[in-house]
VEXDREN-2710 file (C-alpha; in Angstrom, 1 decimal):
% VEXDREN-2710
k/r/px/py/pz
1/MET/109.2/91.4/18.0
2/LYS/105.8/92.9/18.3
3/ILE/104.1/95.2/20.8
4/GLY/101.0/94.2/22.7
5/ALA/99.0/95.4/25.6
6/ILE/96.6/93.9/28.1
7/THR/93.1/95.3/27.5
8/ASP/92.2/95.3/31.2
9/CYS/95.0/97.7/31.9
10/PHE/93.3/100.5/29.9
11/LYS/90.4/100.5/32.5
12/LYS/87.8/101.2/29.9
13/GLY/86.3/97.9/28.8
14/ASN/87.8/95.4/26.3
15/ILE/86.2/96.7/23.1
16/ASN/87.1/100.3/23.9
17/ALA/90.6/99.1/24.8
18/ILE/91.0/97.3/21.5
19/ASN/90.0/100.5/19.6
20/THR/92.5/102.5/21.7
21/ALA/95.3/100.0/21.3
22/ALA/95.0/100.2/17.5
23/LYS/95.3/104.0/17.7
24/LEU/98.5/103.7/19.7
25/GLY/100.1/101.5/17.0
26/ILE/99.9/98.3/19.0
27/ASP/100.0/95.0/17.1
28/GLY/98.0/92.8/19.5
29/VAL/96.2/92.5/22.7
30/GLN/96.1/90.1/25.6
31/ILE/92.6/89.6/27.1
32/TYR/91.6/88.2/30.5
33/ALA/89.5/85.2/29.9
34/THR/88.4/83.7/33.2
35/SER/85.1/85.5/33.8
36/GLY/83.1/88.5/32.8
37/GLU/82.4/89.7/29.4
38/PHE/85.2/87.7/27.8
39/SER/85.2/84.1/29.0
40/PRO/84.4/80.6/27.9
41/ALA/80.8/81.3/28.8
42/MET/80.4/84.2/26.4
43/SER/77.7/84.0/23.7
44/ASP/78.3/83.5/20.0
45/GLU/77.1/87.1/19.5
46/ALA/79.7/88.4/21.9
47/LYS/82.4/86.4/20.2
48/ALA/81.4/87.8/16.9
49/GLU/81.6/91.4/18.3
50/TYR/85.1/90.8/19.6
51/LYS/86.3/89.2/16.3
52/LYS/84.9/92.1/14.4
53/ALA/86.6/94.7/16.7
54/LEU/89.9/92.9/16.3
55/ALA/89.6/92.6/12.5
56/ASP/88.4/96.1/12.0
57/ASN/91.5/97.4/14.0
58/GLY/94.0/95.0/12.4
59/LEU/94.9/93.4/15.8
60/VAL/95.6/89.9/16.8
61/VAL/95.3/88.3/20.2
62/SER/98.8/87.9/21.6
63/ALA/97.5/85.6/24.4
64/LEU/94.6/85.0/26.7
65/CYS/95.1/85.3/30.4
66/GLY/93.7/82.3/32.2
67/ASP/94.7/83.4/35.7
68/MET/92.0/82.4/38.1
69/GLY/93.5/84.1/41.1
70/GLY/93.7/82.7/44.5
71/TYR/96.5/80.1/45.1
72/GLY/96.7/79.0/41.6
73/PHE/97.2/75.2/41.5
74/GLU/98.6/74.9/45.0
75/ILE/95.5/73.4/46.6
76/GLU/94.7/69.8/45.4
77/ALA/91.0/70.0/46.2
78/ASP/90.6/73.0/43.9
79/ASN/92.5/71.7/40.9
80/ALA/89.9/69.5/39.2
81/GLU/87.7/72.6/38.6
82/ARG/90.7/74.8/37.7
83/VAL/92.1/72.3/35.2
84/ARG/88.6/72.0/33.6
85/LYS/88.3/75.7/33.3
86/THR/91.8/76.1/32.0
87/LYS/91.0/73.6/29.2
88/GLU/88.0/75.7/28.3
89/ILE/90.2/78.8/28.1
90/VAL/92.6/76.9/25.8
91/ASP/89.7/76.2/23.5
92/LEU/88.7/79.8/23.5
93/ALA/92.2/80.9/22.7
94/ILE/92.3/78.6/19.7
95/GLU/89.0/80.0/18.5
96/PHE/90.5/83.5/18.6
97/GLY/93.7/82.5/16.8
98/ALA/95.9/82.6/19.9
99/ASN/98.2/79.8/20.9
100/VAL/99.3/81.1/24.3
101/ILE/97.4/81.1/27.6
102/THR/99.2/82.8/30.5
103/THR/98.6/82.2/34.2
104/HIS/100.1/82.5/37.6
105/ILE/100.2/79.0/39.1
106/GLY/101.0/79.7/42.7
107/VAL/104.3/79.4/44.5
108/ILE/106.5/76.5/43.2
109/PRO/108.5/75.0/46.1
110/ALA/112.2/74.9/45.5
111/ASP/112.3/71.5/47.2
112/LYS/110.7/68.7/45.1
113/SER/109.9/66.7/48.3
114/ASN/107.4/69.4/49.4
115/PRO/104.0/67.8/48.7
116/ARG/102.8/71.0/47.0
117/TYR/105.3/70.4/44.2
118/LYS/103.6/67.2/43.0
119/ILE/100.2/68.7/43.4
120/MET/101.1/71.6/41.1
121/LEU/103.1/69.4/38.7
122/ASP/100.2/67.0/38.2
123/ALA/97.8/69.8/37.4
124/LEU/100.2/71.7/35.1
125/THR/101.1/68.5/33.3
126/GLU/97.4/67.7/32.6
127/CYS/96.8/71.3/31.4
128/GLY/100.0/71.4/29.4
129/LEU/99.3/68.2/27.5
130/TYR/95.8/69.4/26.7
131/ALA/97.2/72.7/25.4
132/GLN/99.8/70.8/23.4
133/SER/97.1/68.7/21.8
134/LYS/95.4/71.9/20.6
135/GLY/98.6/73.4/19.3
136/ALA/98.9/75.8/22.2
137/THR/101.1/76.5/25.2
138/LEU/100.1/77.2/28.8
139/ALA/102.6/79.8/29.9
140/ILE/103.5/80.2/33.5
141/GLU/104.0/83.9/34.4
142/THR/107.3/84.5/36.2
143/GLY/106.6/85.5/39.8
144/PRO/107.8/84.3/43.2
145/GLU/110.4/81.7/42.0
146/LYS/114.0/82.2/41.0
147/ALA/114.5/81.1/37.4
148/ALA/116.3/77.9/38.5
149/THR/113.3/76.7/40.4
150/LEU/110.9/77.5/37.5
151/LEU/113.2/75.7/35.0
152/MET/113.3/72.6/37.3
153/PHE/109.5/72.5/37.3
154/LEU/109.2/73.1/33.6
155/GLU/111.6/70.2/32.9
156/ASP/109.4/67.9/35.0
157/THR/106.3/68.7/32.9
158/LYS/105.5/66.6/29.8
159/GLY/105.0/69.2/27.1
160/GLY/102.7/72.2/26.4
161/VAL/104.0/74.2/29.4
162/GLY/106.1/77.3/28.8
163/VAL/106.9/80.8/30.2
164/ASN/105.3/84.2/30.1
165/LEU/108.4/86.2/31.2
166/ASP/107.7/89.3/33.2
167/PRO/111.0/91.0/33.9
168/ALA/109.6/93.3/36.5
169/ASN/108.3/90.5/38.6
170/PHE/111.8/89.1/38.7
171/THR/113.5/92.5/39.3
172/MET/111.2/94.0/41.9
173/VAL/109.9/91.0/43.8
174/THR/112.2/88.0/43.4
175/GLY/115.5/89.6/43.0
176/GLN/116.3/87.4/40.0
177/ASP/118.4/89.0/37.2
178/ALA/115.9/89.1/34.3
179/VAL/118.6/89.0/31.7
180/GLU/120.1/85.9/33.2
181/ALA/116.6/84.4/33.4
182/VAL/116.1/84.8/29.6
183/TYR/119.1/82.7/28.9
184/MET/118.1/80.1/31.5
185/LEU/114.5/79.8/30.4
186/LYS/115.2/80.3/26.6
187/ASP/113.6/77.0/25.5
188/TYR/110.3/77.8/27.2
189/ILE/109.6/81.5/26.6
190/VAL/106.6/82.0/24.4
191/HIS/105.3/85.3/25.6
192/THR/106.6/88.3/27.6
193/HIS/105.2/91.2/29.6
194/ALA/106.7/94.6/29.3
195/LYS/106.6/96.0/32.8
196/ASP/109.0/97.8/35.0
197/GLY/109.6/98.3/38.7
198/ASN/112.0/98.7/41.6
199/MET/112.7/96.5/44.6
200/LEU/112.4/98.6/47.8
201/ASP/113.1/95.9/50.4
202/PRO/115.7/93.2/49.6
203/GLU/114.5/91.3/52.6
204/GLN/111.0/90.8/51.4
205/ASP/109.7/87.2/51.0
206/PRO/108.4/86.7/47.5
207/THR/106.2/83.8/48.8
208/ASN/104.5/86.2/51.2
209/VAL/104.0/88.7/48.4
210/TYR/102.3/86.3/46.1
211/HIS/100.2/84.8/48.8
212/ALA/99.0/88.3/49.5
213/PHE/98.2/88.5/45.8
214/ALA/96.2/85.3/46.2
215/VAL/94.1/86.7/48.9
216/GLY/93.8/90.4/47.8
217/ASP/94.5/90.4/44.0
218/VAL/96.2/93.3/42.3
219/ASP/95.2/95.8/45.0
220/ALA/97.1/93.7/47.6
221/LEU/100.2/93.7/45.3
222/ASN/100.1/97.5/44.9
223/ALA/99.8/97.9/48.7
224/CYS/103.0/95.9/49.3
225/LYS/105.8/98.2/50.5
226/GLY/108.7/96.0/49.4
227/PHE/108.5/97.0/45.7
228/GLU/107.0/99.5/43.4
229/GLU/105.7/99.2/39.8
230/VAL/106.7/102.2/37.7
231/PRO/106.2/103.3/34.0
232/LEU/108.4/101.5/31.5
233/GLY/112.0/102.7/31.4
234/GLU/111.7/104.3/34.9
235/GLY/112.6/101.2/36.9
236/SER/115.4/98.8/37.4
237/VAL/114.8/96.4/34.5
238/ASP/117.9/96.5/32.3
239/TRP/116.0/97.0/29.0
240/ASP/119.0/97.3/26.7
241/ASN/120.4/93.9/27.8
242/TYR/117.0/92.3/28.3
243/ILE/115.9/93.0/24.7
244/LYS/119.4/91.9/23.5
245/ALA/119.0/88.6/25.4
246/LEU/115.6/88.0/23.9
247/ARG/117.1/88.6/20.4
248/ASP/120.1/86.3/21.3
249/ILE/117.7/83.4/22.0
250/GLY/115.7/84.0/18.9
251/TYR/112.6/85.3/20.6
252/ASP/110.3/87.1/18.1
253/GLY/107.0/87.2/19.9
254/PHE/105.1/89.8/21.8
255/LEU/106.3/92.4/24.3
256/THR/102.9/92.9/25.9
257/ILE/102.6/96.0/28.0
258/GLU/101.2/95.5/31.5
259/ARG/100.5/98.6/33.7
260/GLU/98.8/97.6/37.0
261/ALA/99.4/100.8/39.0
262/GLY/99.5/104.6/38.6
263/PRO/96.7/107.2/38.2
264/ASP/96.8/107.2/34.3
265/PRO/97.6/103.8/33.0
266/GLU/96.5/104.7/29.4
267/ALA/99.0/107.5/29.3
268/ASP/101.7/105.1/30.7
269/ILE/100.8/102.5/28.0
270/SER/101.1/105.1/25.3
271/MET/104.5/106.1/26.6
272/ALA/105.5/102.5/26.8
273/VAL/104.7/101.9/23.1
274/GLY/107.1/104.7/22.2
275/PHE/109.7/103.3/24.6
276/LEU/109.6/99.8/23.1
277/LYS/109.5/101.0/19.5
278/LYS/113.1/102.3/19.8
279/TYR/114.2/98.7/20.2
280/LEU/112.2/97.3/17.2
END
């Protein structure tokens, strides 16, 4: 397995983050690609600048993040534009040598008869088939659903849809055993986030948590009182058995560090690199 980090988590701009990641001994970076300086609308000059920074630092792109925020693909009227933009992000990923695009898709209903299930499935099926045609995978980031619900949904897609497994989202929000989830989702895991946390309120409703995220983004997540994100190794993720499970299923991709909270995320990322290296 390889170590990655999300450039946005360094809070210093993507190019500076790429330079810092290389100094920390990281193998690759995940870059947000929906808007701003790195997006499908970027100029050829900007693309060249990024490619040079990556090459000069010996880094690859582990994945692009195609998360558009809001309610993901839950709202049918929004999906034509979201599908169109997702396809553009797939094309951008391929241009940068990445074959994984991660995203939160909203809250998958556990009941297939819920109309929202088909709305989301139709959108993800179209995006997945496009990604597959380009040799890529659109990876759903684990969030509000239990692994069984996510697996049911994945099995209903037609290809090109996989999983970006975030063990902390399971552990601190959903209450799903992340180790069990690895074995359940083994055929779909193409990328992982290395994040840690604790559940503080077992009665919290994951749907409410992620709908707060839809409205208020990361700041709203960090304001939730039902859980806390903490530095790697200081939370409730069972890292020994989690890494073992990934090895058991033959996963050899990225462990991409994500640190969305705390006063000094760069220091926490540096610590996380050392934490992960003891497993590799």
